[in-house]
C-alpha positions as CSV (number, residue, x, y, z in Angstrom):
1,M,32.3,-17.3,9.0
2,D,32.9,-21.0,8.5
3,A,30.7,-23.8,10.0
4,D,31.8,-24.6,13.5
5,P,32.0,-28.4,13.9
6,H,32.4,-27.9,17.7
7,K,29.2,-25.8,18.1
8,Y,27.4,-28.8,19.5
9,I,28.5,-32.0,21.2
10,T,26.7,-35.2,21.1
11,F,26.7,-38.1,23.6
12,R,24.6,-41.1,24.2
13,R,22.3,-40.1,27.1
14,D,23.1,-43.2,29.3
15,E,26.9,-42.8,28.7
16,L,26.8,-39.1,29.7
17,F,24.9,-39.8,32.9
18,D,27.3,-42.7,33.7
19,L,30.2,-40.4,33.2
20,L,28.7,-37.6,35.3
21,A,28.0,-40.2,38.1
22,Q,31.6,-41.2,38.1
23,F,32.4,-37.7,39.2
24,G,29.6,-37.6,41.7
25,M,27.6,-35.2,39.6
26,K,23.9,-35.7,39.5
27,G,21.0,-33.5,38.6
28,D,18.4,-32.7,36.0
29,L,19.9,-31.7,32.7
30,T,16.6,-31.3,30.9
31,A,16.7,-27.6,31.1
32,M,19.9,-27.6,29.0
33,E,18.6,-30.1,26.4
34,I,18.0,-29.0,22.9
35,D,14.7,-30.6,22.0
36,D,14.4,-29.6,18.4
37,A,17.6,-31.3,17.2
38,V,18.0,-34.4,15.1
39,V,21.2,-36.4,14.9
40,I,22.1,-38.1,11.6
41,R,25.1,-40.3,12.0
42,R,27.4,-40.4,9.0
43,Q,27.7,-44.2,9.5
44,D,24.0,-44.5,8.7
45,I,23.5,-46.0,5.2
46,F,20.8,-43.4,4.5
47,A,22.8,-40.4,5.7
48,A,24.6,-39.5,2.5
49,P,21.5,-39.2,0.3
50,A,19.6,-37.3,3.1
51,L,22.5,-34.9,3.6
52,F,23.0,-34.4,-0.2
53,A,19.3,-33.6,-0.5
54,Y,19.4,-31.1,2.4
55,A,22.5,-29.5,1.0
56,H,21.0,-29.2,-2.5
57,S,17.8,-27.7,-1.1
58,I,19.7,-25.0,0.7
59,A,21.8,-24.4,-2.4
60,I,18.6,-23.8,-4.3
61,A,17.4,-21.3,-1.7
62,A,20.8,-19.6,-1.9
63,K,20.4,-19.3,-5.7
64,V,17.1,-17.5,-5.4
65,A,18.1,-15.4,-2.4
66,E,18.2,-11.7,-3.3
67,N,20.1,-10.7,-0.2
68,T,23.8,-11.1,-0.6
69,M,24.5,-11.8,3.0
70,L,21.8,-14.5,3.2
71,H,23.0,-16.0,-0.1
72,D,26.6,-16.3,1.3
73,Q,25.4,-17.8,4.6
74,L,23.3,-20.4,2.8
75,I,26.2,-21.3,0.5
76,R,28.4,-21.9,3.5
77,V,25.8,-24.1,5.2
78,S,25.2,-26.0,1.9
79,D,28.9,-26.5,1.4
80,Y,29.3,-27.8,5.0
81,L,26.4,-30.3,4.6
82,H,27.7,-31.3,1.2
83,Q,31.0,-32.1,2.8
84,Q,29.3,-34.1,5.5
85,A,27.3,-36.0,2.8
86,E,30.6,-36.9,1.0
87,L,32.0,-38.2,4.3
88,A,28.8,-40.2,5.0
89,G,29.1,-41.7,1.5
90,E,32.5,-43.1,2.5
91,E,31.5,-44.1,6.1
92,G,27.8,-45.1,5.7
93,H,27.4,-48.8,6.2
94,K,24.9,-49.3,9.1
95,F,21.1,-49.3,9.2
96,P,19.7,-46.7,11.5
97,D,18.3,-47.5,14.9
98,V,16.4,-45.4,17.4
């Protein structure tokens, strides 16, 4: 099973609400929010090193995993994050904001 880049979708909150309002849709979306997620944009100048560190940490966990299925799953995650880190290295040029 490969990483699914379409598993989540990310919008700026105000832009999403503006778009929904254009279609006459209003309502409370807080019940659908994922409140334990963090977004790291590849354009962030610190994204590449952060993603490389995360990928390598997961690779280390995979190396010591005794369960083959867990090992394989961790390697896939590590590879995906490593790929994202490489892209961030090419794209990263902005300081982060909140």
